[in-house]
C-alpha positions, 0 to 999 in steps of 0.5 A: 500500500502506498500512503493514503491521506484522508480528510473527513469534514462536516459539522459536529454531531455528524460522526466525523471523528468516529468515521476517522477513528474507524478508518484509523482502527481498521488500518491498525488491524491491517498492520499499517502505520496510522495517524488520526488527528481530530479537529473540532470547534468549541460547540458540542453540535453544529460547529465545524469538525474534521479529521485527518487520517493517514494510512501507510505501510511506512512510518508517518512523518506528520499527522498534518494533511495539506493535500489529501488523496481523499476528501469526504464531506458532509456539508457545503462549507467543508466542500467549499473549503477543501475541494481545491486541496485534494491532490490531482487524481484523488477522490471526493465523496460528497453526501449529496443529500445535504450538498447539492453543489457539484464539484467542477474539478475534472482532475479528481474522481467524485462520488455523490452518495445520498448518505443521509437519505440512505441512512434514514431509509435504513432506520439509522439516520445518525449513521450517514457517516458510515454510509460514506465510509462503506462507499469509500472502502468499496471504491478506493483502490488502496482500501478494502471492505474486508474486516469491517465486521471485526472493526465494528465489533471492536469499536462499539461498546457492549452496552451499545451492542444494537449499534453493531448490526446497524453500523454493519447495515449502513456500511454495506449500504454504502458499499453497494451504492452505485455498483 
């Protein structure tokens, strides 16, 4: 695997940090070198939130990402702020339920996933983040969907056991979307 730099961004309360932690933990389970750097505003919900995740087979020198290979956005301000930072040839994943604006760049691959709508239809309205993660794992050439069940089981605490099945359901919905 080459080094893959992922930036996930949106509002607080959308599960931005959880999605990033999920990808980082999946990388750890796959014996990759990992960096996870969360950033969020002082608000509990509704403020800005983003997360830098680096997955690599070589040591990670810095947790800071200036030119992500992958951008996952869950709100319009994040798309507008970060769209031009994505490396040419990179990928952008957009929650098209919440963002109607289209990416005009032609040097990146863009995936419009109605993640919020798909999560709501699955009875898991708060898990749109994981719909996008499922789609990312399916469509990025350096990542895979293999082993997500182990990661979900490890990350969801026993007192929230019902969330294991729900997370797996929306991850699978994301993986299947657009196939």
